C-alpha positions as a printed Julia matrix, in Angstrom:
132×3 Matrix{Float64}:
 111.39   94.82  70.37
 108.9    94.21  73.15
 109.45   90.94  74.96
 107.74   89.4   77.95
 109.24   86.38  79.69
 107.34   84.46  82.34
 109.02   82.28  84.93
 108.33   80.67  88.27
 105.93   77.94  87.31
 106.2    74.39  88.53
 104.51   71.49  90.27
 103.05   72.2   93.7
 100.73   70.39  96.07
  97.25   71.76  96.84
  97.53   74.52  99.4
 101.01   75.41  98.25
 102.36   78.66  96.82
 104.2    79.87  93.76
 105.37   83.28  92.62
 105.29   83.94  88.9
 107.41   86.64  87.32
 106.84   88.53  84.1
 110.02   90.28  82.99
 109.71   92.92  80.31
 112.33   94.12  77.85
 112.33   96.49  74.91
 109.95   98.87  76.67
 109.57  100.74  79.95
 107.2    98.66  81.99
 106.37  101.63  84.27
 104.09  103.06  81.6
 102.05   99.96  80.85
  99.35   97.91  82.46
 100.15   94.21  82.65
  97.67   91.38  82.58
  98.02   87.77  83.69
  96.03   85.09  81.9
  95.86   81.32  82.03
  94.76   78.49  79.8
  94.01   75.02  81.04
  93.94   72.03  78.66
  90.73   71.98  76.68
  89.58   75.31  78.06
  89.5    78.87  76.83
  92.06   81.34  78.03
  90.82   83.4   80.97
  91.97   86.58  82.62
  93.48   86.11  86.06
  94.62   89.56  87.11
  95.65   93.0   85.92
  97.76   95.77  87.38
  97.67   99.34  86.14
 100.33  102.01  86.16
 100.43  104.53  88.99
  98.12  105.17  90.77
  98.04  101.41  91.09
  94.79   99.6   90.55
  94.55   95.83  90.61
  91.85   93.52  89.3
  91.26   89.81  89.83
  88.96   87.15  88.52
  86.61   86.04  91.29
  88.09   82.55  91.54
  91.49   83.85  92.71
  90.46   86.77  94.92
  92.01   86.46  98.37
  94.55   83.92  97.13
  96.53   85.69  94.38
  98.3    89.03  94.58
  99.65   90.97  91.62
 102.44   93.5   92.11
 105.04   95.34  90.09
 108.67   96.34  90.55
 109.3    98.99  87.94
 113.0    99.18  88.82
 113.29   95.56  87.73
 110.84   95.92  84.84
 108.97   92.98  86.33
 105.43   92.14  87.4
 104.75   89.35  89.88
 101.82   87.1   90.58
 101.96   85.63  94.07
  99.72   82.58  94.19
  98.81   81.14  97.58
  96.51   78.31  98.63
  96.73   76.82  95.16
  94.01   74.46  94.02
  94.01   71.76  91.32
  91.75   73.98  89.23
  94.55   76.56  89.06
  96.51   74.16  86.85
  97.18   75.91  83.55
  99.77   77.67  81.44
 100.07   81.23  82.72
 100.82   84.12  80.39
 101.47   87.8   80.9
 100.53   90.42  78.36
 100.83   94.11  77.65
  99.69   96.71  75.16
 101.26   98.43  72.17
 102.53  102.01  72.59
  99.93  103.12  70.04
  97.02  101.75  72.04
  94.5   103.98  73.76
  95.59  105.48  77.07
  92.89  103.7   79.03
  94.07  100.35  77.74
  97.79  101.09  77.81
  97.9   102.3   81.4
  94.72  101.15  83.06
  92.91   97.86  83.5
  89.81   99.0   81.63
  87.98   95.94  80.29
  91.15   94.0   81.0
  89.7    90.52  80.87
  87.92   90.94  77.55
  89.96   93.34  75.44
  92.67   92.41  72.96
  96.21   92.52  74.33
  99.04   93.12  71.9
 102.13   91.4   73.31
 102.3    88.05  75.04
 104.95   86.0   76.73
 105.59   82.34  76.0
 103.9    81.12  79.16
 104.9    79.17  82.23
 103.28   75.92  83.34
 101.65   75.67  86.76
 100.52   72.24  87.93
  98.72   71.73  91.24
  98.48   68.1   92.21
  99.03   65.78  95.13
């Protein structure tokens, strides 16, 4: 079955960096867009970034543009989120998500409406804490 496993979270000081990984199993990640989301305590979940299948297109929420970079290594069935210049407001549980094989092409492979649409499969999350 489809599984997504996030890793790489931790405690970091403001200005520091972390690289999150989203490892997929039970499906061929090459053929699916992957989204990263986060949820801070007491707040709604928000979209952070999305990466499409080839030709690659990436999307970011405004608050992380210029600081976060999403990438994919299809050979490793893994998507990464490189987070630089972290701020206390980046503190949250970070999740990756993907779509079901039966979903529409635009959703399955592209980042169409990525931050607002329903995603079908989610990982368990990894905690990121930014504090001095």
